[in-house]
Backbone as JSON Lines, residues from 0, in Angstrom:
{"i":0,"aa":"M","n":[78.77,103.6,121.99],"ca":[80.11,104.0,121.14],"c":[80.27,102.6,120.73]}
{"i":1,"aa":"A","n":[80.74,102.06,119.95],"ca":[81.15,101.6,119.09],"c":[82.26,100.62,119.85]}
{"i":2,"aa":"E","n":[82.6,99.42,120.02],"ca":[83.67,98.64,120.92],"c":[84.87,98.4,119.82]}
{"i":3,"aa":"P","n":[85.88,98.99,120.27],"ca":[87.37,99.46,119.06],"c":[87.3,97.84,119.02]}
{"i":4,"aa":"N","n":[87.52,97.84,116.85],"ca":[88.3,96.86,117.13],"c":[89.16,95.67,117.43]}
{"i":5,"aa":"T","n":[89.72,95.25,117.79],"ca":[90.66,94.67,118.47],"c":[91.4,92.85,118.35]}
{"i":6,"aa":"Q","n":[92.59,92.6,118.11],"ca":[92.37,91.69,117.49],"c":[94.22,91.44,118.29]}
{"i":7,"aa":"Q","n":[94.18,89.75,119.21],"ca":[95.72,89.56,119.76],"c":[96.09,88.14,118.8]}
{"i":8,"aa":"E","n":[97.74,88.51,118.54],"ca":[98.07,87.31,117.59],"c":[99.08,87.15,119.2]}
{"i":9,"aa":"P","n":[99.22,86.32,119.58],"ca":[100.03,85.7,120.81],"c":[101.82,85.1,120.27]}
{"i":10,"aa":"R","n":[101.93,84.88,118.69],"ca":[102.76,84.57,118.53],"c":[103.87,85.7,117.98]}
{"i":11,"aa":"S","n":[104.91,85.74,118.11],"ca":[106.26,86.68,117.66],"c":[106.13,86.4,116.27]}
{"i":12,"aa":"P","n":[106.29,87.56,115.82],"ca":[105.81,88.09,114.55],"c":[107.72,87.74,113.91]}
{"i":13,"aa":"Q","n":[107.82,87.18,112.37],"ca":[108.9,87.49,111.69],"c":[109.59,89.06,111.87]}
{"i":14,"aa":"S","n":[111.01,88.93,112.22],"ca":[111.41,90.13,112.69],"c":[112.02,90.58,110.92]}
{"i":15,"aa":"V","n":[111.51,91.61,110.15],"ca":[111.85,91.85,108.98],"c":[111.99,93.33,108.41]}
{"i":16,"aa":"P","n":[112.93,93.53,108.36],"ca":[113.15,95.15,107.73],"c":[112.44,95.77,107.17]}
{"i":17,"aa":"F","n":[112.43,96.6,107.27],"ca":[111.68,97.29,106.29],"c":[112.18,98.03,105.04]}
{"i":18,"aa":"D","n":[111.22,97.46,103.85],"ca":[111.87,97.43,102.31],"c":[110.56,98.07,101.62]}
{"i":19,"aa":"S","n":[111.06,99.52,101.09],"ca":[110.56,100.34,100.46],"c":[110.11,99.46,98.91]}
{"i":20,"aa":"G","n":[110.83,98.58,98.54],"ca":[110.51,98.46,97.01],"c":[109.33,97.2,97.71]}
{"i":21,"aa":"K","n":[109.39,96.35,98.31],"ca":[108.53,95.51,98.52],"c":[106.93,96.16,99.3]}
{"i":22,"aa":"A","n":[107.55,97.62,99.93],"ca":[106.31,98.17,100.37],"c":[105.29,98.36,99.1]}
{"i":23,"aa":"Y","n":[105.99,99.07,98.42],"ca":[105.3,99.8,96.77],"c":[104.96,98.57,96.17]}
{"i":24,"aa":"L","n":[105.36,97.13,96.3],"ca":[105.45,96.31,95.18],"c":[103.88,95.78,96.4]}
{"i":25,"aa":"G","n":[103.73,95.91,97.6],"ca":[102.41,94.9,98.33],"c":[101.25,96.09,98.28]}
{"i":26,"aa":"T","n":[101.92,97.1,98.06],"ca":[100.6,98.31,97.78],"c":[100.15,98.27,96.25]}
{"i":27,"aa":"V","n":[100.79,98.1,95.45],"ca":[100.6,97.37,93.76],"c":[99.21,96.19,93.88]}
{"i":28,"aa":"Y","n":[100.29,94.96,94.6],"ca":[99.24,94.14,94.36],"c":[97.9,93.96,95.32]}
{"i":29,"aa":"A","n":[98.15,94.96,96.55],"ca":[97.11,94.59,97.53],"c":[95.61,95.47,96.36]}
{"i":30,"aa":"K","n":[96.13,96.36,95.67],"ca":[95.18,97.25,95.45],"c":[94.46,96.44,94.19]}
{"i":31,"aa":"A","n":[95.35,95.65,93.67],"ca":[94.81,94.44,92.4],"c":[93.44,93.46,93.29]}
{"i":32,"aa":"L","n":[94.17,93.42,94.43],"ca":[93.44,92.25,95.15],"c":[92.06,93.05,95.81]}
{"i":33,"aa":"L","n":[92.28,93.67,96.0],"ca":[90.74,94.64,96.54],"c":[90.06,94.97,95.16]}
{"i":34,"aa":"G","n":[90.54,95.23,94.44],"ca":[89.69,94.94,92.72],"c":[88.95,94.38,92.82]}
{"i":35,"aa":"V","n":[89.47,93.3,92.7],"ca":[88.91,91.8,92.49],"c":[87.8,91.01,94.01]}
{"i":36,"aa":"T","n":[88.05,91.77,94.75],"ca":[87.64,91.12,96.11],"c":[86.14,92.3,95.74]}
{"i":37,"aa":"Q","n":[86.28,93.78,95.14],"ca":[85.2,94.38,95.65],"c":[84.37,94.02,94.88]}
{"i":38,"aa":"N","n":[84.81,93.58,93.35],"ca":[83.9,93.4,92.02],"c":[82.98,92.14,92.43]}
{"i":39,"aa":"A","n":[83.65,91.16,93.39],"ca":[83.16,89.98,93.98],"c":[82.28,89.89,95.27]}
{"i":40,"aa":"G","n":[82.39,91.13,95.76],"ca":[81.67,91.14,96.98],"c":[82.07,90.35,98.1]}
{"i":41,"aa":"N","n":[83.46,90.08,98.57],"ca":[84.04,89.13,99.54],"c":[85.3,90.09,99.81]}
{"i":42,"aa":"T","n":[85.13,90.87,99.79],"ca":[86.4,91.66,100.24],"c":[86.65,91.21,102.12]}
{"i":43,"aa":"A","n":[85.61,91.64,102.95],"ca":[86.17,91.06,103.85],"c":[86.06,89.79,104.1]}
{"i":44,"aa":"E","n":[85.8,89.04,103.64],"ca":[86.03,87.26,103.85],"c":[87.57,87.24,103.81]}
{"i":45,"aa":"V","n":[88.02,87.7,102.52],"ca":[89.46,87.43,101.88],"c":[90.56,87.85,102.69]}
{"i":46,"aa":"V","n":[89.53,89.23,103.34],"ca":[90.86,90.17,103.79],"c":[91.01,89.22,105.81]}
{"i":47,"aa":"A","n":[89.94,89.03,105.94],"ca":[90.23,87.58,107.09],"c":[91.24,86.73,106.67]}
{"i":48,"aa":"E","n":[91.07,85.8,105.53],"ca":[91.8,84.81,105.09],"c":[93.0,85.18,105.02]}
{"i":49,"aa":"F","n":[93.23,86.86,104.49],"ca":[94.81,86.8,104.68],"c":[95.03,86.89,106.06]}
{"i":50,"aa":"D","n":[94.41,87.8,107.05],"ca":[94.82,87.59,108.34],"c":[95.73,86.26,108.52]}
{"i":51,"aa":"S","n":[94.4,85.25,108.17],"ca":[94.7,83.94,108.81],"c":[95.87,83.55,108.59]}
{"i":52,"aa":"L","n":[96.02,83.64,106.63],"ca":[97.15,83.39,106.53],"c":[98.41,83.59,106.8]}
{"i":53,"aa":"V","n":[98.91,84.9,107.23],"ca":[99.91,85.2,107.8],"c":[99.89,85.16,109.06]}
{"i":54,"aa":"A","n":[99.33,85.12,110.0],"ca":[99.13,85.03,111.58],"c":[99.71,83.23,111.93]}
{"i":55,"aa":"D","n":[98.2,82.75,111.36],"ca":[98.32,81.01,111.09],"c":[99.68,80.35,110.92]}
{"i":56,"aa":"V","n":[100.03,80.82,109.27],"ca":[100.41,80.02,108.68],"c":[102.38,80.45,108.28]}
{"i":57,"aa":"L","n":[101.99,81.54,108.07],"ca":[103.6,82.16,107.66],"c":[104.22,82.58,109.07]}
{"i":58,"aa":"D","n":[103.65,83.09,110.19],"ca":[104.16,82.94,111.57],"c":[104.35,81.98,112.31]}
{"i":59,"aa":"R","n":[103.64,80.9,111.86],"ca":[103.74,79.73,112.74],"c":[104.5,78.76,112.21]}
{"i":60,"aa":"F","n":[104.92,78.44,110.96],"ca":[106.12,77.91,110.47],"c":[106.92,78.89,109.03]}
{"i":61,"aa":"P","n":[107.84,79.09,109.81],"ca":[108.7,79.76,109.09],"c":[109.3,79.2,107.57]}
{"i":62,"aa":"A","n":[109.7,77.91,108.0],"ca":[109.93,77.09,107.28],"c":[109.26,77.0,105.9]}
{"i":63,"aa":"F","n":[108.13,77.05,106.16],"ca":[107.04,77.04,104.92],"c":[107.18,78.2,103.89]}
{"i":64,"aa":"D","n":[106.91,79.75,105.28],"ca":[107.54,81.01,104.21],"c":[108.46,80.96,103.61]}
{"i":65,"aa":"A","n":[109.31,80.35,104.26],"ca":[110.88,80.57,103.26],"c":[110.98,79.58,102.04]}
{"i":66,"aa":"T","n":[110.29,78.21,101.97],"ca":[109.74,77.84,100.83],"c":[109.37,78.71,99.95]}
{"i":67,"aa":"L","n":[108.25,79.14,100.12],"ca":[107.44,80.41,99.26],"c":[108.47,81.54,98.57]}
{"i":68,"aa":"S","n":[109.14,81.78,99.72],"ca":[110.32,82.99,99.25],"c":[111.37,82.36,98.66]}
{"i":69,"aa":"S","n":[111.59,81.37,98.42],"ca":[112.73,80.87,98.13],"c":[112.73,80.63,96.61]}
{"i":70,"aa":"L","n":[114.38,81.38,95.8],"ca":[114.44,81.22,94.42],"c":[115.0,80.13,93.98]}
{"i":71,"aa":"R","n":[115.11,79.05,94.93],"ca":[115.65,78.17,94.64],"c":[114.67,76.93,94.47]}
{"i":72,"aa":"V","n":[113.48,77.05,94.8],"ca":[112.31,76.14,94.51],"c":[111.31,76.89,93.26]}
{"i":73,"aa":"S","n":[111.67,75.69,92.25],"ca":[110.85,76.59,90.96],"c":[109.32,76.72,91.26]}
{"i":74,"aa":"P","n":[108.73,77.57,90.42],"ca":[107.56,77.61,90.05],"c":[106.52,76.72,90.43]}
{"i":75,"aa":"E","n":[106.67,75.25,89.54],"ca":[106.08,74.39,89.63],"c":[106.14,73.67,90.87]}
{"i":76,"aa":"G","n":[107.05,73.72,91.56],"ca":[106.96,73.31,93.08],"c":[106.17,74.23,94.09]}
{"i":77,"aa":"K","n":[106.47,75.61,93.91],"ca":[105.49,75.81,94.6],"c":[103.96,76.33,94.66]}
{"i":78,"aa":"L","n":[103.64,76.25,93.3],"ca":[102.58,75.92,92.9],"c":[101.9,74.46,93.71]}
{"i":79,"aa":"A","n":[102.23,73.58,93.46],"ca":[102.04,72.11,94.25],"c":[102.02,72.2,95.51]}
{"i":80,"aa":"L","n":[102.75,72.94,95.91],"ca":[102.96,73.25,97.58],"c":[101.72,74.17,97.78]}
{"i":81,"aa":"L","n":[101.13,75.63,96.87],"ca":[100.09,76.17,97.22],"c":[98.14,75.11,97.27]}
{"i":82,"aa":"D","n":[98.97,74.64,96.57],"ca":[97.21,73.37,96.14],"c":[97.3,72.22,97.39]}
{"i":83,"aa":"K","n":[98.8,72.0,97.53],"ca":[98.66,70.72,98.52],"c":[98.29,71.58,99.79]}
{"i":84,"aa":"A","n":[98.75,72.81,100.31],"ca":[98.25,73.55,101.62],"c":[96.56,74.07,101.66]}
{"i":85,"aa":"F","n":[96.35,74.44,100.75],"ca":[95.28,75.16,100.63],"c":[93.89,75.24,99.66]}
{"i":86,"aa":"N","n":[94.43,73.84,98.7],"ca":[93.14,73.75,97.95],"c":[92.92,71.9,98.3]}
{"i":87,"aa":"N","n":[92.86,71.55,99.53],"ca":[92.88,69.94,99.6],"c":[91.77,69.74,100.02]}
{"i":88,"aa":"A","n":[91.22,69.43,99.11],"ca":[89.61,68.38,99.45],"c":[89.24,68.0,100.74]}
{"i":89,"aa":"Q","n":[90.31,67.65,101.47],"ca":[90.45,66.61,103.0],"c":[90.69,67.75,104.09]}
{"i":90,"aa":"L","n":[90.34,69.09,103.4],"ca":[91.14,70.52,104.48],"c":[89.51,70.54,104.82]}
{"i":91,"aa":"S","n":[89.01,71.09,106.4],"ca":[87.69,71.51,106.52],"c":[87.62,72.62,105.92]}
{"i":92,"aa":"S","n":[89.02,73.73,106.14],"ca":[88.29,74.87,105.71],"c":[89.49,75.4,104.65]}
{"i":93,"aa":"R","n":[88.98,75.01,102.89],"ca":[89.49,75.63,102.32],"c":[90.31,77.04,102.01]}
{"i":94,"aa":"M","n":[90.81,77.41,101.56],"ca":[91.24,78.96,100.97],"c":[90.68,79.19,99.55]}
{"i":95,"aa":"S","n":[89.7,80.63,100.09],"ca":[88.9,80.4,98.81],"c":[89.63,80.86,97.3]}
{"i":96,"aa":"V","n":[88.84,80.69,96.23],"ca":[89.42,80.42,95.27],"c":[90.06,82.1,94.73]}
{"i":97,"aa":"T","n":[88.94,82.83,95.18],"ca":[89.49,84.29,94.97],"c":[91.26,84.38,95.47]}
{"i":98,"aa":"L","n":[91.49,84.44,97.0],"ca":[93.03,84.14,97.54],"c":[93.8,83.27,96.74]}
{"i":99,"aa":"L","n":[93.22,81.98,96.79],"ca":[94.27,81.26,96.17],"c":[94.55,81.28,94.56]}
{"i":100,"aa":"N","n":[94.1,81.99,93.6],"ca":[94.21,82.55,92.61],"c":[95.49,83.57,92.43]}
{"i":101,"aa":"F","n":[94.81,84.26,93.44],"ca":[95.75,85.71,93.82],"c":[97.04,85.69,94.04]}
{"i":102,"aa":"L","n":[97.34,84.47,95.19],"ca":[98.84,83.68,95.42],"c":[99.27,83.2,94.56]}
{"i":103,"aa":"K","n":[98.78,82.15,93.4],"ca":[98.83,81.75,92.23],"c":[99.65,82.71,91.2]}
{"i":104,"aa":"V","n":[98.79,83.86,91.11],"ca":[99.3,85.07,90.13],"c":[100.73,85.51,90.9]}
{"i":105,"aa":"V","n":[100.75,86.35,92.24],"ca":[102.16,86.24,93.0],"c":[103.21,85.45,92.7]}
{"i":106,"aa":"M","n":[103.12,84.39,92.84],"ca":[103.79,83.39,92.34],"c":[104.26,83.08,90.86]}
{"i":107,"aa":"R","n":[103.76,83.71,90.04],"ca":[104.23,83.53,88.79],"c":[105.18,84.85,88.56]}
{"i":108,"aa":"H","n":[104.53,85.55,89.3],"ca":[105.14,86.94,88.84],"c":[106.84,86.75,89.94]}
{"i":109,"aa":"G","n":[107.09,85.93,90.55],"ca":[107.77,85.7,91.48],"c":[108.05,86.57,92.72]}
{"i":110,"aa":"R","n":[107.23,87.06,93.5],"ca":[106.83,87.97,94.26],"c":[106.29,87.16,95.82]}
{"i":111,"aa":"L","n":[106.48,86.16,96.24],"ca":[105.85,85.52,97.11],"c":[106.44,85.49,98.4]}
{"i":112,"aa":"D","n":[107.41,86.56,97.82],"ca":[108.3,87.22,99.34],"c":[107.46,88.67,99.58]}
{"i":113,"aa":"C","n":[106.77,88.99,98.78],"ca":[105.92,90.55,99.1],"c":[104.77,89.52,100.03]}
{"i":114,"aa":"L","n":[104.31,88.99,100.46],"ca":[103.02,88.71,100.92],"c":[102.39,89.36,102.55]}
{"i":115,"aa":"R","n":[103.67,89.0,103.15],"ca":[103.57,90.17,104.47],"c":[103.45,91.93,104.11]}
{"i":116,"aa":"A","n":[104.46,92.35,102.84],"ca":[103.58,93.73,102.66],"c":[102.66,93.96,101.89]}
{"i":117,"aa":"I","n":[101.98,93.08,101.17],"ca":[100.85,92.96,100.42],"c":[99.18,92.87,101.56]}
{"i":118,"aa":"H","n":[99.84,91.68,102.62],"ca":[98.99,92.05,103.23],"c":[98.79,93.4,104.35]}
{"i":119,"aa":"R","n":[99.61,93.91,104.75],"ca":[99.93,95.05,105.38],"c":[98.96,96.09,104.74]}
{"i":120,"aa":"A","n":[99.53,96.14,103.23],"ca":[98.65,97.38,102.43],"c":[97.13,96.77,102.32]}
{"i":121,"aa":"L","n":[96.82,95.93,102.11],"ca":[95.85,95.54,101.67],"c":[94.53,95.93,103.28]}
{"i":122,"aa":"R","n":[95.02,95.53,104.27],"ca":[94.58,95.8,105.43],"c":[94.34,97.51,105.58]}
{"i":123,"aa":"Q","n":[95.55,98.57,104.99],"ca":[95.54,99.65,105.22],"c":[94.07,100.18,104.44]}
{"i":124,"aa":"L","n":[94.4,100.0,103.15],"ca":[93.31,99.94,102.04],"c":[92.18,99.82,102.7]}
{"i":125,"aa":"H","n":[92.33,98.67,102.93],"ca":[90.14,98.04,103.24],"c":[90.11,98.82,104.8]}
{"i":126,"aa":"D","n":[90.56,99.27,105.62],"ca":[90.64,99.79,106.85],"c":[90.25,101.22,106.33]}
{"i":127,"aa":"A","n":[91.0,101.92,105.53],"ca":[90.54,103.44,105.11],"c":[89.4,103.33,104.12]}
{"i":128,"aa":"L","n":[88.85,102.52,103.5],"ca":[87.59,102.39,103.34],"c":[86.12,102.22,104.42]}
{"i":129,"aa":"Q","n":[86.92,101.6,105.51],"ca":[85.52,101.32,106.33],"c":[85.91,102.71,107.26]}
{"i":130,"aa":"G","n":[86.78,103.68,107.19],"ca":[86.49,104.76,107.9],"c":[87.61,104.34,109.01]}
{"i":131,"aa":"R","n":[88.58,103.43,109.01],"ca":[89.3,102.75,110.32],"c":[90.85,103.11,109.82]}
{"i":132,"aa":"V","n":[91.53,103.12,110.93],"ca":[93.26,103.34,111.17],"c":[93.38,102.14,111.21]}
{"i":133,"aa":"A","n":[94.56,101.44,110.4],"ca":[95.07,100.32,111.46],"c":[96.78,100.58,112.07]}
{"i":134,"aa":"V","n":[96.08,99.69,113.03],"ca":[97.07,100.27,114.22],"c":[97.82,98.83,114.93]}
{"i":135,"aa":"E","n":[99.04,98.34,114.45],"ca":[99.94,97.55,115.02],"c":[100.27,97.84,116.23]}
{"i":136,"aa":"I","n":[100.63,97.02,117.3],"ca":[101.29,97.24,118.67],"c":[102.22,95.88,118.89]}
{"i":137,"aa":"R","n":[102.93,95.98,119.47],"ca":[104.04,94.96,119.17],"c":[104.17,95.06,121.01]}
{"i":138,"aa":"T","n":[104.28,94.09,121.73],"ca":[104.86,94.27,123.2],"c":[105.52,92.7,123.69]}
{"i":139,"aa":"A","n":[106.08,92.85,125.02],"ca":[107.45,91.46,125.22],"c":[106.33,90.54,126.05]}
{"i":140,"aa":"H","n":[105.19,90.74,126.07],"ca":[104.51,90.12,126.66],"c":[102.71,90.16,126.44]}
{"i":141,"aa":"A","n":[102.22,88.95,126.12],"ca":[100.83,89.42,126.04],"c":[99.89,90.77,126.76]}
{"i":142,"aa":"V","n":[98.9,91.14,126.1],"ca":[98.51,92.5,126.53],"c":[96.98,91.83,126.88]}
{"i":143,"aa":"G","n":[96.43,92.04,128.09],"ca":[95.04,91.37,127.89],"c":[94.26,91.97,127.25]}
{"i":144,"aa":"K","n":[92.36,91.89,127.27],"ca":[91.93,92.12,126.15],"c":[91.44,94.0,127.01]}
{"i":145,"aa":"D","n":[91.05,94.15,128.27],"ca":[90.61,95.08,128.78],"c":[91.8,95.97,128.04]}
{"i":146,"aa":"E","n":[92.88,95.88,128.52],"ca":[94.13,96.67,128.23],"c":[94.28,97.43,126.51]}
{"i":147,"aa":"L","n":[94.22,96.33,126.18],"ca":[93.78,96.32,124.48],"c":[93.13,97.44,124.14]}
{"i":148,"aa":"A","n":[92.04,97.17,124.87],"ca":[90.66,97.69,124.7],"c":[90.77,99.67,124.98]}
{"i":149,"aa":"L","n":[91.55,99.87,125.85],"ca":[91.84,101.36,126.61],"c":[93.14,101.79,125.61]}
{"i":150,"aa":"I","n":[93.82,101.23,124.85],"ca":[94.49,101.5,124.24],"c":[94.07,101.85,122.58]}
{"i":151,"aa":"A","n":[92.98,101.03,122.38],"ca":[92.17,101.2,120.93],"c":[91.19,102.6,121.04]}
{"i":152,"aa":"D","n":[90.99,102.49,122.77],"ca":[89.72,103.97,122.83],"c":[90.88,105.16,122.56]}
{"i":153,"aa":"K","n":[91.99,104.77,123.14],"ca":[93.16,106.05,122.98],"c":[93.19,106.9,121.92]}
{"i":154,"aa":"L","n":[93.49,105.73,121.24],"ca":[93.98,105.66,119.89],"c":[93.06,106.34,119.03]}
{"i":155,"aa":"R","n":[91.69,105.94,119.23],"ca":[90.59,106.12,118.8],"c":[90.33,108.18,118.52]}
{"i":156,"aa":"R","n":[90.11,108.48,120.22],"ca":[90.56,109.62,120.59],"c":[91.87,110.76,120.03]}
{"i":157,"aa":"T","n":[92.4,109.97,119.75],"ca":[93.46,110.69,119.78],"c":[93.39,110.98,118.01]}
{"i":158,"aa":"T","n":[93.34,109.92,117.26],"ca":[93.08,110.13,115.87],"c":[91.83,110.59,115.24]}
{"i":159,"aa":"G","n":[90.74,110.09,115.78],"ca":[89.37,111.11,115.49],"c":[89.03,109.61,114.63]}
{"i":160,"aa":"L","n":[89.25,108.53,114.7],"ca":[89.05,107.42,113.62],"c":[88.91,106.12,114.53]}
{"i":161,"aa":"D","n":[88.13,105.38,114.14],"ca":[87.66,103.85,114.19],"c":[89.32,103.5,114.41]}
{"i":162,"aa":"V","n":[89.5,102.38,115.35],"ca":[90.76,101.92,115.23],"c":[90.83,100.44,115.39]}
{"i":163,"aa":"S","n":[91.52,100.01,114.06],"ca":[91.35,98.39,113.83],"c":[92.89,98.05,114.38]}
{"i":164,"aa":"L","n":[93.01,97.47,115.93],"ca":[93.71,97.18,116.49],"c":[94.13,95.7,116.68]}
{"i":165,"aa":"L","n":[95.84,95.2,115.71],"ca":[96.46,93.96,116.04],"c":[97.5,93.93,117.09]}
{"i":166,"aa":"A","n":[97.36,93.34,118.03],"ca":[98.63,93.1,118.61],"c":[99.54,92.23,118.87]}
{"i":167,"aa":"R","n":[100.64,91.76,119.0],"ca":[101.63,90.97,118.65],"c":[102.65,90.63,119.37]}
{"i":168,"aa":"V","n":[103.12,89.68,120.08],"ca":[104.11,89.47,120.83],"c":[105.35,89.32,120.47]}
{"i":169,"aa":"D","n":[106.62,90.38,120.76],"ca":[107.92,90.0,120.42],"c":[108.96,90.23,122.05]}
{"i":170,"aa":"P","n":[109.23,89.08,122.0],"ca":[110.16,88.58,123.38],"c":[111.12,89.36,122.75]}
{"i":171,"aa":"E","n":[111.76,89.53,121.99],"ca":[113.54,90.57,121.31],"c":[113.08,92.22,122.38]}
{"i":172,"aa":"L","n":[111.65,92.66,122.47],"ca":[111.68,93.8,122.96],"c":[111.74,94.24,124.01]}
{"i":173,"aa":"L","n":[111.5,93.13,125.09],"ca":[112.4,92.84,126.99],"c":[111.32,93.99,127.31]}
{"i":174,"aa":"G","n":[111.03,94.45,126.95],"ca":[109.54,95.95,127.82],"c":[109.22,96.87,126.91]}
{"i":175,"aa":"G","n":[108.28,97.12,127.37],"ca":[107.37,98.48,126.72],"c":[106.5,97.88,125.52]}
{"i":176,"aa":"L","n":[106.8,99.13,124.38],"ca":[105.83,99.36,123.24],"c":[105.93,99.84,122.21]}
{"i":177,"aa":"V","n":[105.87,98.99,120.91],"ca":[105.75,99.5,119.44],"c":[104.61,99.66,118.92]}
{"i":178,"aa":"V","n":[104.63,100.99,118.22],"ca":[103.26,101.06,117.96],"c":[103.36,101.6,116.43]}
{"i":179,"aa":"R","n":[102.82,100.82,115.49],"ca":[103.07,101.15,113.72],"c":[101.6,101.49,113.2]}
{"i":180,"aa":"V","n":[101.72,102.76,112.83],"ca":[100.23,103.5,112.49],"c":[100.51,103.83,111.27]}
{"i":181,"aa":"G","n":[100.04,103.57,110.22],"ca":[100.3,102.93,108.94],"c":[101.16,102.48,108.69]}
{"i":182,"aa":"D","n":[102.23,103.17,107.98],"ca":[104.1,103.28,108.05],"c":[104.84,103.96,108.66]}
{"i":183,"aa":"T","n":[104.17,104.39,109.83],"ca":[105.15,105.27,111.08],"c":[105.13,104.9,111.98]}
{"i":184,"aa":"V","n":[106.36,104.36,112.83],"ca":[106.75,103.57,113.34],"c":[107.09,104.35,115.0]}
{"i":185,"aa":"Y","n":[106.39,104.2,116.33],"ca":[106.4,104.76,117.26],"c":[107.42,103.92,118.43]}
{"i":186,"aa":"D","n":[108.66,103.98,118.52],"ca":[109.1,102.79,119.48],"c":[109.51,103.16,120.91]}
{"i":187,"aa":"G","n":[108.65,102.68,121.83],"ca":[108.94,103.07,123.0],"c":[109.16,102.2,123.55]}
{"i":188,"aa":"S","n":[109.9,100.85,122.91],"ca":[110.31,99.47,123.72],"c":[111.76,99.81,124.58]}
{"i":189,"aa":"V","n":[111.95,98.62,125.51],"ca":[113.25,98.96,126.33],"c":[114.69,98.73,125.41]}
{"i":190,"aa":"R","n":[114.15,98.12,124.74],"ca":[115.7,97.9,123.5],"c":[115.56,99.05,122.92]}
{"i":191,"aa":"N","n":[114.83,99.83,122.57],"ca":[115.09,100.95,122.13],"c":[115.65,102.32,122.73]}
{"i":192,"aa":"Q","n":[115.07,102.16,124.32],"ca":[115.49,103.28,125.31],"c":[117.19,102.88,125.6]}
{"i":193,"aa":"L","n":[117.46,101.26,125.15],"ca":[118.98,100.7,126.08],"c":[119.82,101.51,125.17]}
{"i":194,"aa":"S","n":[119.29,100.98,123.85],"ca":[120.1,101.55,122.4],"c":[120.01,103.26,122.64]}
{"i":195,"aa":"R","n":[119.36,103.76,122.89],"ca":[119.46,105.52,123.09],"c":[120.6,105.5,124.27]}
{"i":196,"aa":"M","n":[120.34,104.77,125.33],"ca":[121.36,105.26,126.38],"c":[122.81,105.09,126.2]}
{"i":197,"aa":"R","n":[122.95,103.63,125.55],"ca":[124.16,103.23,125.07],"c":[124.82,104.7,123.96]}
{"i":198,"aa":"E","n":[123.77,104.99,123.11],"ca":[124.72,105.74,122.23],"c":[125.0,107.3,122.91]}
{"i":199,"aa":"G","n":[123.9,107.87,123.84],"ca":[124.11,108.48,124.75],"c":[125.17,108.47,126.01]}
{"i":200,"aa":"A","n":[125.6,107.21,126.11],"ca":[126.81,106.96,127.13],"c":[128.14,107.24,125.95]}
{"i":201,"aa":"I","n":[128.03,107.11,124.54],"ca":[129.14,107.04,123.28],"c":[129.25,108.61,123.82]}
{"i":202,"aa":"D","n":[128.6,109.28,123.28],"ca":[128.17,110.47,123.01],"c":[129.06,111.28,124.0]}
{"i":203,"aa":"A","n":[128.44,111.06,125.02],"ca":[129.39,111.27,126.47],"c":[130.95,111.39,126.77]}
{"i":204,"aa":"T","n":[131.17,110.2,126.05],"ca":[132.63,109.35,126.04],"c":[133.19,110.57,125.32]}
{"i":205,"aa":"L","n":[132.96,110.52,124.16],"ca":[133.34,111.3,123.11],"c":[133.83,112.83,123.4]}
{"i":206,"aa":"R","n":[133.0,113.29,124.2],"ca":[132.67,114.67,123.9],"c":[133.79,114.96,125.5]}
{"i":207,"aa":"T","n":[133.77,113.95,126.56],"ca":[135.23,114.01,126.97],"c":[136.28,113.73,126.84]}
{"i":208,"aa":"L","n":[136.41,112.75,125.94],"ca":[137.82,112.59,125.25],"c":[138.21,113.84,124.23]}
{"i":209,"aa":"R","n":[137.11,114.5,123.65],"ca":[137.51,115.62,123.15],"c":[138.16,116.74,123.58]}
{"i":210,"aa":"E","n":[137.22,117.17,124.88],"ca":[137.63,118.01,126.11],"c":[139.05,117.76,126.55]}
{"i":211,"aa":"T","n":[139.33,116.57,127.18],"ca":[140.83,116.16,127.44],"c":[141.64,116.61,126.4]}
{"i":212,"aa":"A","n":[141.45,115.88,125.41],"ca":[141.97,116.51,124.15],"c":[142.59,117.98,124.04]}
{"i":213,"aa":"Q","n":[141.91,118.72,123.9],"ca":[141.58,119.8,123.71],"c":[142.45,121.06,125.26]}
{"i":214,"aa":"R","n":[142.63,120.28,126.11],"ca":[143.09,121.0,127.26],"c":[144.68,120.5,127.02]}
{"i":215,"aa":"F","n":[144.96,119.6,126.48],"ca":[146.27,119.21,126.69],"c":[147.37,119.8,124.83]}
{"i":216,"aa":"V","n":[146.11,120.08,124.46],"ca":[146.7,121.68,123.38],"c":[146.42,122.45,123.53]}
{"i":217,"aa":"T","n":[145.82,123.32,124.58],"ca":[145.88,124.39,124.79],"c":[146.91,124.7,125.92]}
{"i":218,"aa":"N","n":[147.35,123.82,126.92],"ca":[147.95,124.29,127.8],"c":[149.33,123.96,127.41]}
């Protein structure tokens, strides 16, 4: 049996609400990028580069991410920033021309704020072509490799597909586990459970108040 494909990202991801508009644009741009890389024969390399762009740059340097997304920064300024960051001859590992040119196209359309949506859609499309399902898990603390392998194997048995598993640490969860399979999220975090408990307590209090008021009315 092939070993499940697992990755662990120890940094806390950006907390970005789901945006259906960005998700749609992310799929459109991801399909365009996938077509370019398939013609060039470098899809796997570009997908790995995009993984690194999100995990090693955007997540680690939120100010850089905010600058790329800002409407206050001119296209010329963003172009210069992209070249300085990713097309510097002094860098030991420069970004491929394919991905850099793609980022510039996205920049010219004013949609660098969609990079995470594009990345998510690209991973899903690429994994689907490889017969895999992309699964992202978020936990309050780092999960060991053995436990990740067990989670990936259980997901593989459940879905019947190979699993491409990405683990992220999000201290805001307090505890528990949040699993995203495609666009479906299964929230088993402690924060979500506490929220449900609070909602249940509020509902119970309201029911009690209504019952008490009703007794006063009927008596």
